[in-house]
The first five atom37 places (N, CA, C, CB, O) and aatype in JSON, in Angstrom:
{
  "aatype": [12, 11, 5, 18, 10, 7, 19, 9, 19, 12, 10, 9, 7, 0, 9, 10, 10, 19, 18, 15, 18, 10, 15, 3, 5, 19, 6, 8, 0, 2, 16, 13, 10, 16, 9, 7, 10, 19, 10, 19, 9, 7, 7, 18, 10, 7, 8, 9, 13, 10, 7, 11, 11, 19, 11, 0],
  "atom_mask": [
    [1, 1, 1, 1, 1],
    [1, 1, 1, 1, 1],
    [1, 1, 1, 1, 1],
    [1, 1, 1, 1, 1],
    [1, 1, 1, 1, 1],
    [1, 1, 1, 0, 1],
    [1, 1, 1, 1, 1],
    [1, 1, 1, 1, 1],
    [1, 1, 1, 1, 1],
    [1, 1, 1, 1, 1],
    [1, 1, 1, 1, 1],
    [1, 1, 1, 1, 1],
    [1, 1, 1, 0, 1],
    [1, 1, 1, 1, 1],
    [1, 1, 1, 1, 1],
    [1, 1, 1, 1, 1],
    [1, 1, 1, 1, 1],
    [1, 1, 1, 1, 1],
    [1, 1, 1, 1, 1],
    [1, 1, 1, 1, 1],
    [1, 1, 1, 1, 1],
    [1, 1, 1, 1, 1],
    [1, 1, 1, 1, 1],
    [1, 1, 1, 1, 1],
    [1, 1, 1, 1, 1],
    [1, 1, 1, 1, 1],
    [1, 1, 1, 1, 1],
    [1, 1, 1, 1, 1],
    [1, 1, 1, 1, 1],
    [1, 1, 1, 1, 1],
    [1, 1, 1, 1, 1],
    [1, 1, 1, 1, 1],
    [1, 1, 1, 1, 1],
    [1, 1, 1, 1, 1],
    [1, 1, 1, 1, 1],
    [1, 1, 1, 0, 1],
    [1, 1, 1, 1, 1],
    [1, 1, 1, 1, 1],
    [1, 1, 1, 1, 1],
    [1, 1, 1, 1, 1],
    [1, 1, 1, 1, 1],
    [1, 1, 1, 0, 1],
    [1, 1, 1, 0, 1],
    [1, 1, 1, 1, 1],
    [1, 1, 1, 1, 1],
    [1, 1, 1, 0, 1],
    [1, 1, 1, 1, 1],
    [1, 1, 1, 1, 1],
    [1, 1, 1, 1, 1],
    [1, 1, 1, 1, 1],
    [1, 1, 1, 0, 1],
    [1, 1, 1, 1, 1],
    [1, 1, 1, 1, 1],
    [1, 1, 1, 1, 1],
    [1, 1, 1, 1, 1],
    [1, 1, 1, 1, 1]
  ],
  "atom_positions": [
    [[10.24, -13.7, -8.68], [9.51, -13.45, -7.44], [8.15, -14.15, -7.46], [9.33, -11.95, -7.22], [7.65, -14.55, -6.41]],
    [[7.57, -14.29, -8.64], [6.24, -14.88, -8.75], [6.24, -16.35, -8.33], [5.72, -14.75, -10.16], [5.23, -16.85, -7.82]],
    [[7.36, -17.04, -8.54], [7.4, -18.45, -8.19], [7.45, -18.67, -6.68], [8.6, -19.11, -8.85], [7.16, -19.77, -6.21]],
    [[7.81, -17.65, -5.92], [7.88, -17.78, -4.46], [6.61, -17.31, -3.76], [9.05, -16.99, -3.94], [6.57, -17.27, -2.53]],
    [[5.6, -16.97, -4.51], [4.35, -16.49, -3.92], [3.7, -17.58, -3.06], [3.39, -16.03, -5.02], [3.16, -17.29, -2.0]],
    [[3.75, -18.83, -3.51], [3.18, -19.93, -2.73], [3.89, -20.13, -1.41], [0.0, 0.0, 0.0], [3.26, -20.42, -0.39]],
    [[5.21, -19.98, -1.42], [5.99, -20.14, -0.18], [5.65, -19.02, 0.79], [7.5, -20.15, -0.49], [5.56, -19.26, 2.0]],
    [[5.48, -17.82, 0.29], [5.13, -16.69, 1.16], [3.76, -16.91, 1.79], [5.16, -15.37, 0.38], [3.57, -16.61, 2.97]],
    [[2.81, -17.42, 1.02], [1.47, -17.69, 1.56], [1.55, -18.8, 2.61], [0.49, -18.1, 0.43], [0.87, -18.73, 3.64]],
    [[2.38, -19.81, 2.36], [2.56, -20.88, 3.35], [3.15, -20.34, 4.65], [3.45, -21.98, 2.79], [2.72, -20.73, 5.74]],
    [[4.12, -19.45, 4.54], [4.72, -18.87, 5.74], [3.73, -18.03, 6.52], [5.93, -18.03, 5.36], [3.73, -18.05, 7.75]],
    [[2.89, -17.29, 5.83], [1.85, -16.51, 6.52], [0.9, -17.45, 7.26], [1.06, -15.63, 5.5], [0.51, -17.17, 8.4]],
    [[0.52, -18.56, 6.63], [-0.34, -19.54, 7.29], [0.33, -20.17, 8.5], [0.0, 0.0, 0.0], [-0.31, -20.39, 9.53]],
    [[1.63, -20.47, 8.37], [2.36, -21.06, 9.49], [2.48, -20.07, 10.64], [3.75, -21.52, 9.04], [2.36, -20.46, 11.81]],
    [[2.71, -18.81, 10.33], [2.79, -17.79, 11.38], [1.44, -17.66, 12.08], [3.22, -16.43, 10.79], [1.39, -17.47, 13.3]],
    [[0.37, -17.74, 11.33], [-0.96, -17.68, 11.93], [-1.22, -18.89, 12.84], [-2.04, -17.6, 10.84], [-1.83, -18.74, 13.89]],
    [[-0.75, -20.07, 12.43], [-0.9, -21.25, 13.28], [-0.09, -21.14, 14.56], [-0.49, -22.5, 12.51], [-0.56, -21.54, 15.63]],
    [[1.12, -20.6, 14.47], [1.95, -20.42, 15.66], [1.32, -19.37, 16.57], [3.39, -20.0, 15.28], [1.33, -19.52, 17.79]],
    [[0.76, -18.31, 15.98], [0.09, -17.29, 16.78], [-1.1, -17.88, 17.54], [-0.38, -16.12, 15.89], [-1.31, -17.57, 18.71]],
    [[-1.87, -18.73, 16.86], [-3.02, -19.31, 17.55], [-2.6, -20.28, 18.64], [-3.93, -20.02, 16.54], [-3.32, -20.48, 19.62]],
    [[-1.41, -20.89, 18.48], [-0.9, -21.79, 19.51], [-0.42, -20.99, 20.73], [0.24, -22.65, 18.96], [-0.67, -21.39, 21.87]],
    [[0.26, -19.89, 20.48], [0.86, -19.13, 21.58], [-0.14, -18.22, 22.3], [2.0, -18.31, 21.07], [0.05, -17.91, 23.47]],
    [[-1.18, -17.8, 21.62], [-2.16, -16.93, 22.28], [-3.2, -17.8, 23.0], [-2.86, -15.99, 21.25], [-3.39, -18.97, 22.68]],
    [[-3.82, -17.21, 23.94], [-4.82, -17.94, 24.74], [-6.23, -17.54, 24.34], [-4.6, -17.68, 26.24], [-7.11, -17.42, 25.2]],
    [[-6.47, -17.33, 23.07], [-7.79, -16.95, 22.6], [-8.59, -18.2, 22.29], [-7.7, -16.03, 21.36], [-8.46, -18.78, 21.21]],
    [[-9.41, -18.6, 23.21], [-10.19, -19.81, 23.04], [-11.4, -19.57, 22.14], [-10.64, -20.35, 24.4], [-11.84, -20.48, 21.43]],
    [[-11.92, -18.36, 22.16], [-13.14, -18.07, 21.41], [-12.92, -18.16, 19.9], [-13.65, -16.7, 21.78], [-13.8, -18.64, 19.18]],
    [[-11.76, -17.71, 19.42], [-11.52, -17.64, 17.99], [-10.46, -18.65, 17.53], [-11.09, -16.25, 17.6], [-9.89, -18.48, 16.46]],
    [[-10.2, -19.68, 18.32], [-9.14, -20.62, 17.99], [-9.46, -21.39, 16.71], [-8.92, -21.6, 19.15], [-8.57, -21.57, 15.87]],
    [[-10.68, -21.83, 16.54], [-11.03, -22.59, 15.34], [-10.93, -21.74, 14.09], [-12.43, -23.16, 15.46], [-10.57, -22.25, 13.02]],
    [[-11.25, -20.47, 14.2], [-11.15, -19.57, 13.04], [-9.69, -19.42, 12.61], [-11.75, -18.2, 13.36], [-9.38, -19.54, 11.42]],
    [[-8.8, -19.17, 13.57], [-7.38, -19.03, 13.25], [-6.82, -20.33, 12.67], [-6.6, -18.63, 14.49], [-6.05, -20.3, 11.71]],
    [[-7.18, -21.46, 13.25], [-6.68, -22.73, 12.77], [-7.17, -23.04, 11.36], [-7.08, -23.85, 13.71], [-6.42, -23.55, 10.54]],
    [[-8.43, -22.73, 11.08], [-8.98, -22.99, 9.75], [-8.33, -22.09, 8.7], [-10.49, -22.78, 9.75], [-7.97, -22.55, 7.62]],
    [[-8.2, -20.82, 9.01], [-7.57, -19.9, 8.06], [-6.11, -20.28, 7.84], [-7.68, -18.44, 8.55], [-5.63, -20.25, 6.71]],
    [[-5.4, -20.63, 8.9], [-4.01, -21.06, 8.76], [-3.87, -22.3, 7.92], [0.0, 0.0, 0.0], [-2.96, -22.4, 7.09]],
    [[-4.77, -23.27, 8.12], [-4.72, -24.5, 7.34], [-5.0, -24.23, 5.87], [-5.72, -25.51, 7.89], [-4.33, -24.78, 4.99]],
    [[-5.99, -23.39, 5.59], [-6.31, -23.05, 4.2], [-5.14, -22.33, 3.54], [-7.58, -22.18, 4.14], [-4.84, -22.6, 2.37]],
    [[-4.48, -21.43, 4.26], [-3.34, -20.72, 3.69], [-2.16, -21.65, 3.42], [-2.91, -19.61, 4.62], [-1.49, -21.52, 2.4]],
    [[-1.9, -22.59, 4.33], [-0.79, -23.53, 4.12], [-1.07, -24.44, 2.93], [-0.55, -24.37, 5.39], [-0.19, -24.63, 2.08]],
    [[-2.26, -24.99, 2.85], [-2.59, -25.87, 1.73], [-2.64, -25.09, 0.42], [-3.94, -26.57, 1.97], [-2.13, -25.56, -0.6]],
    [[-3.24, -23.9, 0.44], [-3.28, -23.07, -0.76], [-1.89, -22.64, -1.22], [0.0, 0.0, 0.0], [-1.61, -22.62, -2.42]],
    [[-1.03, -22.31, -0.28], [0.35, -21.95, -0.63], [1.12, -23.12, -1.19], [0.0, 0.0, 0.0], [1.92, -22.96, -2.11]],
    [[0.89, -24.3, -0.65], [1.55, -25.51, -1.14], [1.13, -25.8, -2.59], [1.21, -26.71, -0.24], [1.98, -26.04, -3.45]],
    [[-0.16, -25.76, -2.83], [-0.65, -26.02, -4.19], [-0.24, -24.89, -5.14], [-2.18, -26.17, -4.18], [0.1, -25.15, -6.29]],
    [[-0.28, -23.66, -4.66], [0.15, -22.54, -5.48], [1.62, -22.63, -5.85], [0.0, 0.0, 0.0], [2.0, -22.3, -6.97]],
    [[2.44, -23.08, -4.92], [3.87, -23.25, -5.2], [4.1, -24.31, -6.28], [4.63, -23.64, -3.91], [4.96, -24.14, -7.14]],
    [[3.34, -25.38, -6.22], [3.47, -26.44, -7.23], [3.05, -25.91, -8.59], [2.62, -27.68, -6.85], [3.8, -26.04, -9.57]],
    [[1.86, -25.32, -8.67], [1.34, -24.88, -9.95], [2.12, -23.7, -10.54], [-0.11, -24.5, -9.81], [2.35, -23.66, -11.75]],
    [[2.53, -22.75, -9.71], [3.3, -21.63, -10.2], [4.71, -22.07, -10.62], [3.38, -20.54, -9.15], [5.28, -21.51, -11.55]],
    [[5.26, -23.06, -9.93], [6.57, -23.59, -10.31], [6.53, -24.25, -11.67], [0.0, 0.0, 0.0], [7.46, -24.11, -12.46]],
    [[5.45, -24.98, -11.96], [5.31, -25.62, -13.26], [5.06, -24.58, -14.36], [4.17, -26.64, -13.23], [5.53, -24.73, -15.49]],
    [[4.31, -23.52, -14.02], [4.0, -22.48, -15.0], [5.24, -21.66, -15.37], [2.91, -21.56, -14.46], [5.41, -21.28, -16.53]],
    [[6.1, -21.4, -14.39], [7.3, -20.59, -14.63], [8.3, -21.38, -15.48], [7.95, -20.16, -13.29], [8.96, -20.8, -16.36]],
    [[8.43, -22.69, -15.24], [9.38, -23.51, -16.0], [8.92, -23.74, -17.43], [9.58, -24.85, -15.31], [9.75, -23.93, -18.31]],
    [[7.61, -23.72, -17.67], [7.09, -24.01, -19.02], [7.18, -22.82, -19.93], [5.66, -24.48, -18.96], [6.79, -22.9, -21.1]]
  ]
}
């Protein structure tokens, strides 16, 4: 389960990006987009590093 933690974080970030696209919240759009981007990139890097750690 630990090796899929990065994928779960990426999915949370993607859901946040879709939410910011579908909602009409103009005031907080940059906040949602920034947090979503950070979660997707962090999940991607976490998936790589945790995958290497689990195999070693």
